[in-house]
C-alpha positions as CSV (number, residue, x, y, z in Angstrom):
1,M,0.1,0.1,0.0
2,S,1.2,3.2,-1.4
3,P,2.0,5.7,1.7
4,E,0.9,8.7,-0.4
5,I,-2.6,10.0,-1.3
6,I,-3.3,10.7,-5.1
7,C,-6.0,12.6,-6.4
8,A,-7.5,13.3,-10.0
9,V,-10.4,14.4,-11.7
10,A,-11.9,11.5,-13.5
11,T,-14.2,12.9,-15.8
12,P,-13.7,14.9,-19.1
13,E,-12.6,18.8,-19.0
14,G,-15.2,21.4,-19.3
15,T,-18.6,22.5,-17.9
16,S,-21.1,19.5,-17.2
17,A,-23.9,18.6,-15.0
18,L,-21.3,16.4,-12.8
19,S,-17.8,15.7,-12.0
20,V,-16.1,13.1,-10.6
21,I,-12.9,13.6,-8.2
22,R,-11.2,10.6,-7.1
23,I,-8.7,10.4,-4.1
24,S,-6.7,7.1,-3.1
25,G,-4.2,6.0,-0.2
26,S,-4.0,5.8,3.4
27,G,-5.5,8.5,5.0
28,S,-7.8,9.3,2.3
29,F,-11.1,8.9,4.6
30,E,-9.6,11.0,7.4
31,L,-8.6,14.0,4.5
32,L,-11.9,14.2,3.2
33,E,-13.6,14.5,6.5
34,N,-11.6,16.9,7.4
35,I,-12.5,19.0,4.3
36,M,-16.3,18.4,4.7
37,S,-16.2,19.0,8.4
38,L,-17.6,15.3,9.3
39,E,-17.3,13.4,12.6
40,K,-14.3,10.9,12.7
41,N,-14.6,7.7,11.0
42,R,-17.7,8.7,8.9
43,L,-16.3,7.4,5.9
44,R,-14.6,4.4,7.2
45,G,-15.7,1.5,5.4
46,M,-18.3,1.5,2.0
47,R,-20.1,4.6,2.9
48,R,-21.9,7.4,0.8
49,K,-22.3,10.9,2.5
50,V,-23.9,14.1,1.0
51,G,-22.4,17.0,2.4
52,R,-20.2,20.3,1.2
53,I,-16.6,20.9,0.9
54,F,-15.4,23.8,3.0
55,Q,-12.5,26.4,2.2
56,E,-12.2,28.8,5.3
57,G,-15.4,28.4,6.8
58,R,-17.4,29.1,3.0
59,T,-19.0,26.4,0.8
60,V,-16.7,25.3,-2.4
61,D,-19.5,22.7,-3.5
62,E,-22.2,20.3,-1.9
63,V,-20.9,16.8,-3.2
64,V,-21.6,13.3,-2.7
65,A,-18.4,11.2,-1.0
66,V,-18.6,7.3,-1.8
67,S,-15.9,5.4,-0.2
68,W,-14.3,1.8,-0.2
69,P,-12.3,0.2,2.1
70,R,-8.5,-0.9,1.6
71,G,-9.0,-4.5,0.0
72,S,-12.3,-3.3,-2.1
73,S,-11.8,-0.6,-3.7
74,F,-10.4,-0.3,-7.8
75,T,-6.8,0.4,-6.4
76,G,-7.1,-1.7,-3.2
77,E,-6.5,1.2,-1.0
78,E,-8.4,3.3,0.7
79,M,-10.5,5.5,-1.9
80,V,-13.3,8.0,-1.9
81,E,-15.0,8.9,-5.2
82,I,-16.4,12.8,-4.9
83,I,-19.2,13.5,-7.0
84,C,-19.4,17.3,-7.3
85,H,-21.0,19.7,-10.1
86,G,-19.0,19.8,-12.9
87,I,-18.3,23.6,-12.6
88,P,-14.6,24.2,-13.9
89,R,-14.0,26.9,-11.2
90,S,-15.1,24.5,-8.4
91,I,-13.4,21.7,-9.3
92,R,-10.1,23.2,-9.6
93,T,-11.0,24.4,-5.9
94,I,-11.4,21.1,-4.6
95,M,-8.1,19.8,-6.3
96,E,-6.5,22.8,-4.7
97,I,-7.7,22.1,-1.2
98,L,-6.9,18.2,-1.5
99,I,-3.3,19.1,-2.6
100,K,-3.2,21.5,0.4
101,N,-4.4,18.7,2.7
102,G,-1.7,16.5,1.8
103,A,-3.0,14.7,-1.4
104,R,-0.9,14.9,-4.4
105,R,-1.9,15.0,-8.5
106,A,-1.6,11.6,-9.7
107,G,0.1,10.5,-13.3
108,P,-0.9,9.0,-16.1
109,G,-2.7,5.6,-15.3
110,E,-1.6,6.0,-11.4
111,F,-4.7,4.7,-10.1
112,A,-4.4,1.2,-12.2
113,R,-0.9,0.9,-11.8
114,R,-2.0,0.8,-7.7
115,A,-4.4,-1.7,-8.6
116,F,-2.3,-3.8,-10.6
117,G,0.4,-3.4,-7.6
118,N,-2.0,-4.6,-5.1
119,E,-3.3,-7.2,-7.3
120,R,-6.6,-6.1,-8.1
121,L,-6.2,-6.3,-11.7
122,S,-3.7,-8.7,-13.8
123,A,-1.4,-7.7,-16.4
124,V,-3.6,-8.7,-19.4
125,Q,-6.4,-6.9,-17.5
126,I,-4.4,-3.4,-17.5
127,I,-3.3,-3.9,-21.2
128,A,-7.1,-4.9,-22.0
129,L,-8.3,-2.0,-19.8
130,A,-5.8,0.8,-21.9
131,A,-7.4,-0.5,-25.0
132,L,-11.2,0.9,-24.5
133,W,-9.7,4.4,-25.1
134,D,-8.4,3.5,-28.6
135,T,-11.4,4.8,-30.9
136,E,-10.0,3.1,-33.7
137,R,-10.3,-0.7,-32.3
138,E,-13.2,-2.8,-32.7
139,Q,-13.2,-3.5,-28.7
140,T,-15.3,-1.4,-27.0
141,T,-15.8,-3.2,-23.8
142,L,-13.7,-5.1,-21.1
143,N,-14.5,-8.6,-22.4
144,G,-11.8,-10.9,-21.0
145,E,-11.6,-12.4,-24.0
146,A,-8.1,-12.1,-24.1
147,E,-7.4,-13.2,-20.3
148,N,-9.9,-16.5,-21.1
149,S,-8.1,-17.3,-24.4
150,C,-4.5,-17.5,-22.4
151,M,-6.2,-19.4,-19.5
152,E,-7.5,-21.9,-22.3
153,L,-4.2,-22.1,-23.8
154,L,-2.2,-22.8,-20.6
155,S,-4.3,-25.6,-20.1
156,G,-4.2,-26.9,-23.5
157,I,-0.5,-26.8,-23.1
158,E,-0.8,-28.6,-19.9
159,S,-2.6,-31.2,-21.2
160,A,-0.1,-31.8,-24.2
161,R,2.4,-31.9,-21.9
162,E,0.9,-34.8,-19.5
163,A,0.2,-36.7,-22.6
164,V,3.5,-36.5,-23.9
165,E,5.2,-37.2,-20.7
166,G,2.8,-40.0,-20.6
167,F,4.1,-41.7,-23.9
168,I,7.6,-40.8,-22.6
169,E,7.2,-43.3,-19.4
170,F,4.5,-45.9,-20.5
171,G,4.8,-45.8,-24.4
172,E,1.7,-46.8,-26.7
173,A,0.0,-48.3,-23.6
174,H,-0.5,-44.5,-22.8
175,L,-2.6,-43.9,-25.8
176,D,-5.4,-46.3,-25.2
177,G,-5.4,-47.7,-28.6
178,D,-5.8,-44.4,-30.4
179,D,-2.5,-43.9,-32.2
180,D,-3.1,-40.1,-33.3
181,A,-4.2,-39.0,-29.7
182,I,-0.6,-36.7,-29.3
183,G,-1.4,-35.3,-32.7
184,K,-5.2,-34.3,-31.7
185,V,-3.9,-32.6,-28.8
186,Y,-1.6,-30.7,-30.3
187,D,-4.2,-29.7,-33.2
188,E,-6.0,-28.5,-30.4
189,L,-3.4,-26.5,-28.6
190,I,-2.1,-25.3,-32.0
191,G,-6.0,-23.7,-32.4
192,R,-5.9,-22.0,-29.2
193,A,-2.4,-20.4,-29.2
194,G,-3.7,-18.7,-32.7
195,V,-6.7,-17.4,-31.1
196,F,-4.4,-16.0,-27.9
197,K,-2.1,-14.4,-30.6
198,R,-5.3,-12.8,-32.4
199,E,-6.7,-11.8,-28.6
200,A,-3.1,-10.8,-27.9
201,A,-2.9,-8.4,-31.0
202,S,-6.2,-6.9,-30.5
203,I,-5.3,-5.5,-27.2
204,E,-1.8,-4.5,-27.4
205,K,-0.9,-0.7,-27.5
206,R,-0.1,0.0,-31.2
207,G,3.6,0.1,-31.2
208,R,4.7,3.6,-32.8
209,V,6.9,4.1,-35.6
210,M,8.9,7.9,-36.1
211,L,10.3,8.9,-39.3
212,M,13.3,10.7,-38.7
213,G,16.5,12.2,-40.0
214,P,17.9,15.0,-41.8
215,M,15.9,17.7,-44.0
216,N,15.4,16.2,-47.7
217,S,15.9,12.7,-46.9
218,G,13.0,11.2,-48.3
219,K,10.8,10.6,-45.0
220,S,7.5,12.2,-46.7
221,T,7.7,10.4,-49.8
222,L,8.4,6.9,-48.1
223,F,5.6,7.8,-45.0
224,N,3.3,8.1,-48.3
225,L,4.2,4.9,-49.7
226,L,4.2,2.9,-46.5
227,S,0.4,4.7,-45.8
228,G,-0.4,4.3,-49.4
229,E,-1.9,7.8,-49.5
230,G,-0.9,11.4,-49.7
231,R,-1.0,12.7,-46.2
232,A,2.3,14.2,-46.1
233,L,3.4,16.8,-48.1
234,V,6.3,16.5,-50.4
235,S,8.6,19.1,-51.7
236,G,12.4,19.7,-53.0
237,E,12.5,22.6,-50.7
238,P,13.9,21.8,-47.3
239,G,11.9,22.1,-44.2
240,T,8.3,21.0,-45.6
241,T,7.6,19.2,-42.9
242,R,6.8,20.8,-39.7
243,D,4.0,19.7,-37.7
244,G,4.4,16.1,-38.9
245,S,1.5,13.4,-40.3
246,T,0.4,10.7,-38.4
247,C,-1.9,7.1,-39.8
248,I,-2.3,3.9,-38.8
249,I,-0.8,0.9,-41.6
250,E,-1.0,-2.3,-41.5
251,V,1.7,-4.2,-42.1
252,S,1.5,-8.3,-42.3
253,G,-1.4,-8.0,-40.3
254,R,0.0,-6.3,-37.7
255,K,-1.1,-2.5,-37.1
256,V,1.5,0.4,-36.1
257,Q,0.9,3.9,-35.9
258,L,3.3,5.7,-38.6
259,C,4.8,9.3,-37.8
260,D,6.3,11.4,-40.3
261,T,8.6,14.3,-38.6
262,A,10.6,17.2,-38.9
263,G,13.9,17.1,-40.4
264,T,16.8,17.0,-37.4
265,D,19.0,19.6,-39.1
266,G,16.2,22.7,-39.7
267,L,16.6,26.1,-37.6
268,G,13.9,27.8,-36.1
269,L,10.4,26.8,-36.2
270,D,11.5,23.0,-37.7
271,R,14.2,22.4,-34.7
272,T,11.5,23.0,-31.8
273,A,9.3,20.4,-33.7
274,S,12.1,18.0,-34.2
275,E,13.4,18.6,-30.8
276,A,9.8,18.2,-29.3
277,V,10.0,14.5,-31.3
278,I,13.2,13.5,-29.6
279,D,11.8,14.9,-26.4
280,G,8.4,12.7,-26.9
281,L,10.4,9.3,-27.2
282,D,10.0,7.2,-24.4
283,G,11.6,4.0,-25.3
284,T,9.1,2.2,-26.8
285,E,8.7,3.6,-30.3
286,R,10.6,2.0,-33.6
287,V,12.5,4.6,-35.2
288,I,13.4,4.8,-39.0
289,W,16.7,6.7,-39.4
290,M,17.0,8.1,-42.9
291,S,19.7,9.8,-44.4
292,V,20.7,10.1,-48.3
293,G,23.1,7.4,-48.6
294,G,23.2,6.6,-45.1
295,K,25.8,9.2,-44.5
296,T,24.1,10.8,-41.2
297,P,24.4,9.0,-38.5
298,P,21.7,8.9,-35.9
299,P,22.3,11.5,-32.8
300,G,22.9,10.2,-29.3
301,E,20.1,11.3,-28.0
302,V,17.9,9.2,-30.4
303,R,19.9,6.6,-30.0
304,K,19.4,6.7,-25.7
305,K,15.5,7.4,-26.2
306,A,14.4,5.2,-29.0
307,G,13.6,2.1,-28.4
308,E,15.1,0.3,-31.6
309,I,16.6,2.2,-34.5
310,I,16.3,0.9,-38.1
311,E,19.0,2.8,-40.3
312,I,18.2,3.3,-43.6
313,A,20.6,4.8,-46.7
314,A,18.0,6.6,-48.6
315,K,17.3,7.5,-51.9
316,S,20.0,4.4,-53.0
317,D,18.9,5.0,-56.7
318,L,20.6,8.3,-56.8
319,D,23.2,8.2,-54.0
320,G,24.6,4.6,-54.7
321,R,23.9,1.7,-52.7
322,R,25.8,0.9,-49.5
323,E,26.9,-2.4,-48.7
324,T,26.9,-2.0,-45.0
325,A,25.3,-4.9,-42.4
326,D,23.6,-2.0,-40.4
327,L,22.3,0.2,-43.0
328,L,19.1,-0.6,-45.4
329,N,19.4,0.7,-48.8
330,V,16.4,2.0,-49.7
331,S,14.6,3.7,-52.9
332,S,11.1,5.2,-52.7
333,I,11.6,5.2,-56.8
334,S,12.9,1.9,-58.1
335,G,11.1,0.6,-54.8
336,E,14.4,-1.5,-53.5
337,G,14.0,-2.3,-49.7
338,L,11.0,-1.9,-49.1
339,E,9.6,-5.1,-48.8
340,E,12.6,-5.8,-46.5
341,L,11.4,-2.7,-44.6
342,K,7.9,-3.9,-44.5
343,T,9.3,-7.3,-42.7
344,M,11.3,-5.6,-40.4
345,L,8.0,-3.3,-39.2
346,S,5.9,-6.3,-39.0
347,R,7.9,-7.9,-36.2
348,V,6.7,-7.8,-33.0
349,P,7.5,-5.1,-30.8
350,G,9.9,-6.2,-28.0
351,S,10.2,-9.4,-26.5
352,M,8.7,-8.4,-23.3
353,S,5.4,-7.8,-25.1
354,L,2.2,-9.2,-24.9
355,S,2.3,-9.9,-28.6
356,G,6.0,-10.9,-28.3
357,V,5.5,-13.6,-26.2
358,A,2.4,-14.8,-27.6
359,D,4.2,-15.4,-30.6
360,R,7.2,-17.2,-28.6
361,I,4.4,-19.3,-26.9
362,S,3.1,-20.4,-30.4
363,G,6.6,-21.0,-31.7
364,S,7.3,-23.3,-29.0
365,I,4.4,-25.2,-29.4
366,E,4.8,-25.6,-33.1
367,E,8.8,-26.4,-32.4
368,S,7.1,-29.3,-30.0
369,F,5.3,-31.0,-32.6
370,N,8.1,-31.0,-34.7
371,F,10.3,-32.6,-32.7
372,I,7.0,-35.1,-31.5
373,S,7.0,-36.0,-35.6
374,S,10.6,-36.8,-35.6
375,G,10.2,-39.3,-32.1
376,E,12.3,-36.4,-30.1
377,Y,9.7,-36.5,-27.2
378,G,12.0,-35.6,-24.3
379,L,12.6,-32.2,-26.5
380,A,9.2,-31.7,-27.4
381,A,8.3,-32.0,-23.6
382,E,10.8,-29.5,-22.6
383,L,9.3,-26.6,-25.0
384,L,6.1,-27.3,-23.7
385,S,7.5,-27.0,-20.0
386,E,8.7,-23.4,-21.2
387,A,5.5,-22.7,-23.2
388,E,3.7,-23.4,-19.5
389,I,6.1,-21.0,-17.6
390,E,5.4,-18.3,-20.0
391,T,1.9,-18.6,-20.1
392,R,1.5,-18.6,-16.1
393,R,3.9,-15.6,-15.8
394,I,1.5,-13.6,-18.2
395,L,-1.4,-15.2,-16.2
396,S,0.3,-14.3,-12.8
397,R,2.6,-11.1,-12.4
398,G,2.9,-10.5,-16.2
399,E,7.0,-10.2,-15.6
400,N,7.3,-11.4,-18.9
401,I,5.2,-8.7,-20.6
402,Q,6.2,-5.5,-18.7
403,L,6.8,-3.5,-22.2
404,S,3.3,-3.9,-22.8
405,V,2.0,-3.1,-19.4
406,E,4.2,0.0,-19.1
407,R,2.7,1.2,-22.7
408,A,-0.7,0.7,-21.5
409,L,-0.2,2.4,-18.1
410,S,1.7,5.6,-19.6
411,G,-1.3,6.0,-22.8
412,M,-4.0,6.0,-19.7
413,C,-5.8,9.5,-18.3
414,V,-4.6,10.7,-14.8
415,G,-8.2,9.7,-13.3
416,K,-7.6,5.7,-14.5
């Protein structure tokens, strides 16, 4: 349980009939009892109280306080929701009073982070919860399908491992006359792994791909080729791109957010725009670093802050090809390197991501089946055990999918 009390407005900004302010942490009840001039322990437990919030003896607003005790709230801590009038001035004043009396403003996703830390939400539930705010996704409800499919996958892995280990110990007698019993178990298991992969991809926060590099290196032209639309303005004049364009593209069945950016060697507003992009890198993005002929390496700050960098020798049809292992030759005119680039973009976004682990589990299952086909049952059982461990870790604290959990939490609003 965190010793700090956090507070945040949980409803959208603007004027409305009602607004909700959340507070959570040890001492939340006492804090609100004080500013509402309530008797001690009035909010202890699961309670509701209509009253007023005061500042220097004057009423700020008439509110309804709904309290939950530790272990029963969303966060697992003492928690109170203050339902007040949706008047921006009143909301600001209540927040100021809470902070003056010992609370602090919550960070993005901090309520959900505490719920995760107190085992009120699982790692998969955190990721699925964050997906609800993506308006371009088909999922609009927290249906639990991803977690359910993971549990079904675990059950299938256990059944397959037991069948293989039984065959190792007892031979054909373990099959009860059905020579294809193990094959049938694997058929069902591979199907369950495919379902889980699809569910994982459906809730995973889309990876961002940033097109970066010096001015006039062909970023906007490549953006238009990958997006299939003329969204980015293309010109031979340096500094044409400033605000950048963004779109969702699908590459080999995976959707990613593609972002065009201003040249990193610009001046004035161009430099300001480029610096803002670099400042906004949080270690989860892929950066496609483009420079003509691969002559300009990524600056140290980009190398430090980007999750992954794909370096491109751009305009290979004009400037000549670079035969270097760490550079991909790309030409938007001849098409050289485009398919290889798409393949690189379709790869799973990080080994600690939900999709990455789902792919790894599926691969272990398929490799295990191949060993069965060649009669190497011991190796098949080992791979199933590895897949089982990975799946159990997803369903417990998600130690192997922390990248996805952090992406999900960082994308939530402060009231969640």
